[in-house]
C-alpha positions as CSV (number, residue, x, y, z in Angstrom):
1,X,-31.4,37.8,14.0
2,X,-34.3,38.6,11.8
3,X,-37.4,36.4,11.4
4,X,-36.4,34.1,8.5
5,X,-39.9,34.2,7.1
6,X,-39.6,38.0,6.7
7,X,-36.3,37.6,4.9
8,X,-37.8,34.9,2.6
9,X,-40.8,37.1,1.8
10,X,-38.5,40.0,1.1
11,X,-36.4,37.9,-1.2
12,X,-39.5,36.8,-3.1
13,X,-40.6,40.4,-3.6
14,X,-37.1,41.4,-4.8
15,X,-37.1,38.4,-7.2
16,X,-40.6,39.1,-8.6
17,X,-40.3,42.9,-8.7
18,X,-43.8,43.1,-7.4
19,X,-45.7,42.6,-4.2
20,X,-48.7,41.2,-6.1
21,X,-46.6,38.7,-8.1
22,X,-44.6,37.6,-5.0
23,X,-48.0,37.0,-3.2
24,X,-49.2,34.9,-6.1
25,X,-46.0,32.8,-6.2
26,X,-46.2,32.2,-2.4
27,X,-50.0,31.7,-2.5
28,X,-50.6,34.3,0.2
29,X,-52.4,37.6,0.2
30,X,-50.8,40.8,-1.0
31,X,-51.6,42.4,2.3
32,X,-49.6,39.7,4.1
33,X,-46.6,40.4,1.8
34,X,-46.9,44.2,2.4
35,X,-47.1,43.7,6.1
36,X,-44.1,41.4,6.3
37,X,-41.9,43.9,4.2
38,X,-43.1,46.8,6.4
39,X,-42.2,44.9,9.6
40,X,-38.8,44.1,8.2
41,X,-38.2,47.7,7.3
42,X,-39.3,48.8,10.7
43,X,-37.1,46.3,12.5
44,X,-34.1,47.4,10.4
45,X,-35.0,51.1,10.6
46,X,-34.5,51.5,6.9
47,X,-36.4,51.5,3.6
48,X,-35.8,48.5,1.4
49,X,-37.9,49.4,-1.6
50,X,-38.6,52.6,-3.5
51,X,-42.3,52.4,-4.4
52,X,-44.3,54.2,-7.1
53,X,-47.6,53.5,-8.7
54,X,-46.0,51.7,-11.6
55,X,-42.5,50.6,-10.4
56,X,-40.8,48.9,-7.5
57,X,-37.1,49.1,-7.0
58,X,-34.6,48.2,-4.3
59,X,-32.8,50.8,-2.3
60,X,-29.1,50.5,-1.8
61,X,-29.7,48.8,1.5
62,X,-32.3,46.6,-0.1
63,X,-29.9,45.6,-2.8
64,X,-27.3,44.5,-0.2
65,X,-29.8,42.7,1.9
66,X,-31.3,41.0,-1.2
67,X,-28.0,39.1,-1.9
68,X,-28.1,37.6,1.6
69,X,-31.9,37.0,1.6
70,X,-31.7,35.2,-1.8
71,X,-29.1,32.8,-0.4
72,X,-31.3,32.1,2.6
73,X,-34.2,31.5,0.2
74,X,-32.2,29.0,-1.9
75,X,-31.1,27.2,1.2
76,X,-34.7,27.1,2.4
77,X,-35.8,25.5,-0.9
78,X,-32.9,23.0,-0.8
79,X,-33.8,22.0,2.7
80,X,-37.5,21.6,1.8
81,X,-36.6,19.4,-1.2
82,X,-34.2,17.3,1.0
83,X,-37.0,16.8,3.6
84,X,-39.6,16.0,0.9
85,X,-37.2,13.5,-0.8
86,X,-37.1,11.5,2.4
87,X,-40.7,10.8,2.1
88,X,-40.8,10.3,-1.7
89,X,-41.1,6.9,-3.2
90,X,-37.9,5.8,-4.9
91,X,-38.4,5.4,-8.7
92,X,-36.5,5.3,-12.0
93,X,-33.6,3.4,-13.5
94,X,-30.6,2.8,-11.2
95,X,-27.4,1.9,-13.0
96,X,-25.0,-0.2,-10.8
97,X,-21.5,-1.5,-11.5
98,X,-20.0,-4.2,-9.3
99,X,-16.9,-6.4,-9.4
100,X,-17.6,-9.9,-10.8
101,X,-17.0,-12.2,-7.8
102,X,-18.8,-10.0,-5.2
103,X,-21.5,-9.0,-7.7
104,X,-22.4,-12.6,-8.7
105,X,-22.3,-14.0,-5.2
106,X,-23.9,-11.2,-3.2
107,X,-25.4,-8.3,-5.2
108,X,-27.4,-10.2,-7.9
109,X,-29.1,-12.5,-5.2
110,X,-30.1,-9.4,-3.2
111,X,-31.8,-7.6,-6.1
112,X,-35.1,-9.6,-6.1
113,X,-35.7,-8.6,-2.5
114,X,-34.8,-5.0,-3.2
115,X,-37.1,-4.8,-6.3
116,X,-39.9,-6.4,-4.4
117,X,-39.6,-3.7,-1.7
118,X,-39.2,-0.9,-4.2
119,X,-41.2,-1.9,-7.3
120,X,-40.9,1.5,-9.0
121,X,-37.1,1.1,-9.4
122,X,-35.5,-0.7,-12.3
123,X,-32.0,-2.0,-11.9
124,X,-29.4,-1.9,-14.7
125,X,-26.6,-4.1,-13.3
126,X,-23.1,-4.3,-14.9
127,X,-20.8,-7.0,-13.5
128,X,-17.2,-6.1,-14.4
129,X,-13.7,-6.0,-13.0
130,X,-13.1,-2.8,-14.9
131,X,-14.8,-0.1,-12.9
132,X,-14.8,2.6,-15.6
133,X,-15.8,6.2,-15.0
134,X,-19.1,7.0,-13.3
135,X,-19.8,10.1,-15.5
136,X,-18.7,8.5,-18.8
137,X,-20.4,5.2,-18.1
138,X,-23.5,6.8,-16.5
139,X,-23.4,4.7,-13.4
140,X,-25.3,5.8,-10.3
141,X,-23.4,3.5,-7.9
142,X,-20.2,1.5,-8.1
143,X,-19.7,-1.4,-5.6
144,X,-16.0,-1.9,-5.3
145,X,-13.6,-4.0,-3.2
146,X,-10.6,-1.8,-2.5
147,X,-8.4,-0.2,0.2
148,X,-8.3,3.2,-1.7
149,X,-11.6,4.4,-3.0
150,X,-11.4,7.2,-5.6
151,X,-11.0,10.5,-3.7
152,X,-13.3,12.2,-6.3
153,X,-16.2,10.0,-5.2
154,X,-18.2,9.7,-2.1
155,X,-17.5,6.2,-0.7
156,X,-19.7,4.6,2.0
157,X,-18.1,1.6,3.6
158,X,-20.4,-1.5,3.4
159,X,-18.3,-4.3,4.9
160,X,-14.7,-5.3,5.7
161,X,-13.0,-7.8,3.4
162,X,-11.3,-10.6,5.5
163,X,-9.0,-13.0,3.7
164,X,-8.3,-16.2,5.6
165,X,-6.2,-19.3,5.2
166,X,-8.3,-22.3,4.4
167,X,-8.2,-25.8,2.9
168,X,-10.4,-28.9,3.0
169,X,-10.5,-31.0,6.2
170,X,-9.1,-33.8,4.1
171,X,-6.1,-31.7,3.0
172,X,-5.3,-30.8,6.6
173,X,-5.7,-34.4,7.7
174,X,-3.1,-35.5,5.1
175,X,-0.6,-32.6,5.3
176,X,-1.2,-31.3,8.8
177,X,-2.6,-28.0,10.2
178,X,-0.1,-25.1,10.2
179,X,0.6,-23.9,13.7
180,X,2.5,-20.7,12.8
181,X,2.8,-18.8,9.5
182,X,6.3,-20.1,8.9
183,X,4.7,-23.6,8.6
184,X,3.3,-22.5,5.2
185,X,6.7,-23.2,3.6
186,X,5.7,-26.9,3.9
187,X,2.4,-26.5,2.1
188,X,1.3,-26.2,-1.5
189,X,0.1,-22.6,-1.4
190,X,-2.4,-21.7,-4.1
191,X,-1.8,-18.1,-4.9
192,X,-4.0,-15.4,-6.4
193,X,-2.4,-13.6,-9.3
194,X,-4.2,-10.4,-8.5
195,X,-2.3,-10.0,-5.2
196,X,0.0,-7.1,-5.0
197,X,2.6,-9.2,-3.1
198,X,3.6,-12.0,-5.5
199,X,5.3,-14.9,-3.7
200,X,4.3,-13.5,-0.2
201,X,1.3,-13.5,2.0
202,X,0.8,-10.7,4.4
203,X,-1.1,-11.0,7.7
204,X,-2.1,-9.0,10.8
205,X,-1.1,-11.2,13.7
206,X,-0.7,-11.0,17.5
207,X,2.7,-9.2,17.0
208,X,1.5,-7.0,14.2
209,X,2.0,-7.2,10.5
210,X,4.1,-10.0,9.1
211,X,5.1,-11.1,5.6
212,X,5.6,-14.8,4.8
213,X,7.2,-16.2,1.7
214,X,5.0,-18.9,0.0
215,X,5.3,-21.3,-2.9
216,X,3.0,-23.6,-4.7
217,X,2.1,-25.3,-8.0
218,X,-0.9,-23.1,-9.0
219,X,-1.5,-19.4,-9.4
220,X,-4.9,-18.1,-10.6
221,X,-6.1,-14.6,-11.4
222,X,-9.7,-15.2,-10.1
223,X,-10.8,-15.9,-6.5
224,X,-13.7,-18.0,-7.5
225,X,-11.5,-20.3,-9.6
226,X,-9.0,-20.4,-6.7
227,X,-11.7,-21.4,-4.3
228,X,-12.7,-24.3,-6.6
229,X,-9.1,-25.6,-6.7
230,X,-9.0,-25.3,-2.9
231,X,-12.3,-27.2,-2.6
232,X,-10.8,-30.0,-4.6
233,X,-8.2,-30.5,-1.9
234,X,-5.3,-29.3,-4.1
235,X,-3.7,-27.0,-1.5
236,X,-4.1,-24.2,1.0
237,X,-5.3,-20.7,-0.1
238,X,-5.7,-17.2,1.2
239,X,-9.3,-16.3,0.2
240,X,-11.8,-13.6,1.0
241,X,-14.6,-14.8,3.3
242,X,-17.2,-13.3,1.0
243,X,-16.1,-15.9,-1.6
244,X,-15.9,-19.0,0.7
245,X,-18.1,-18.0,3.7
246,X,-20.8,-20.6,2.9
247,X,-18.2,-23.3,2.4
248,X,-16.8,-22.5,5.8
249,X,-20.2,-22.6,7.4
250,X,-21.0,-26.0,5.8
251,X,-17.6,-27.5,6.8
252,X,-16.4,-28.0,3.2
253,X,-13.5,-25.7,4.0
254,X,-11.6,-25.3,7.3
255,X,-9.9,-22.2,8.6
256,X,-6.2,-22.3,9.6
257,X,-4.3,-19.8,11.8
258,X,-7.5,-17.9,12.8
259,X,-5.4,-15.4,14.8
260,X,-3.7,-14.3,11.5
261,X,-6.0,-12.4,9.2
262,X,-4.8,-11.0,5.9
263,X,-4.5,-7.2,5.7
264,X,-8.1,-6.0,5.2
265,X,-9.7,-4.1,2.4
266,X,-13.3,-3.0,2.3
267,X,-16.3,-3.1,0.2
268,X,-17.5,0.4,-0.7
269,X,-20.6,1.9,-2.4
270,X,-19.3,4.8,-4.4
271,X,-21.2,7.6,-6.0
272,X,-20.7,11.1,-7.3
273,X,-20.8,14.0,-4.9
274,X,-24.2,15.7,-4.9
275,X,-25.8,18.4,-2.8
276,X,-28.9,16.3,-2.7
277,X,-28.3,12.6,-3.1
278,X,-31.1,11.1,-5.3
279,X,-33.4,9.0,-3.2
280,X,-33.0,5.9,-5.4
281,X,-29.3,5.9,-4.7
282,X,-29.6,6.5,-1.0
283,X,-32.3,3.8,-0.8
284,X,-30.2,1.2,-2.6
285,X,-27.1,1.9,-0.5
286,X,-29.1,1.8,2.8
287,X,-30.7,-1.5,1.6
288,X,-27.3,-3.0,0.8
289,X,-25.9,-2.1,4.2
290,X,-28.9,-3.6,5.9
291,X,-28.8,-6.7,3.7
292,X,-25.1,-7.4,4.5
293,X,-25.5,-6.6,8.2
294,X,-23.2,-5.1,10.8
295,X,-21.4,-8.4,10.8
296,X,-21.5,-9.6,7.2
297,X,-23.7,-12.7,6.9
298,X,-20.8,-14.5,5.1
299,X,-18.6,-14.0,8.2
300,X,-21.1,-15.7,10.6
301,X,-18.8,-18.7,11.0
302,X,-15.9,-16.5,12.2
303,X,-17.8,-15.2,15.3
């Protein structure tokens, strides 16, 4: 394998069409450029340039080698930019889209800490349950709760979404604690209208996946509103822990059937594929993963 530096210098000369111009662009002496090209020609036992007093042109071999050397030069420049970006200070406007419940509860409270740490970044946060298109809407990052991230995007998993059965201690005292999933038929089950399985709750249990029919007097298309109804002792609900984690930790809600967790989804940070991910995006996603933790802070009561 040839010395990569020789190939890079050769590519610069071929690009510039001049030893002197290539030397100027690389900020080295013309003699060093001439010496590098001469050594490469000697190593390959062939001439790469046809030289005259006024003109420099590639030989047939030089033309063939130039195509490969140019690619090496481009990769070298990409690698240099990638390394430099690791040490650059994140800056600029970062446009972020996030679903309403998770965004209000967890992303918005995290931003003051992020912006204090990275004062040259400005955040433009959109809280919406309609994700939109990253290109058309101009978002840098989308934070989404899903089990199927868009295949056209890069998706980094931030945290699992655990949905648990819960109600107030007073509710369980009055109506009893369910011992098995089938006991839910005796309870007022508050259902989420966003669920794909209307009239059923699905769980991962000791024997695998099960599907349990449920009924109740209230169905709501918003987890936060459903949590409020549950906190008022109106019934038992299947809710994501990122919505009611603090209520569990404070004892305002109590978990039922802990060995039966709902089928998990995940929280993803999604962004457009890029050869070199902008440092502001990488910094934000890394911060978010650190902020949430390996075990999400809202799941501390489940340990």
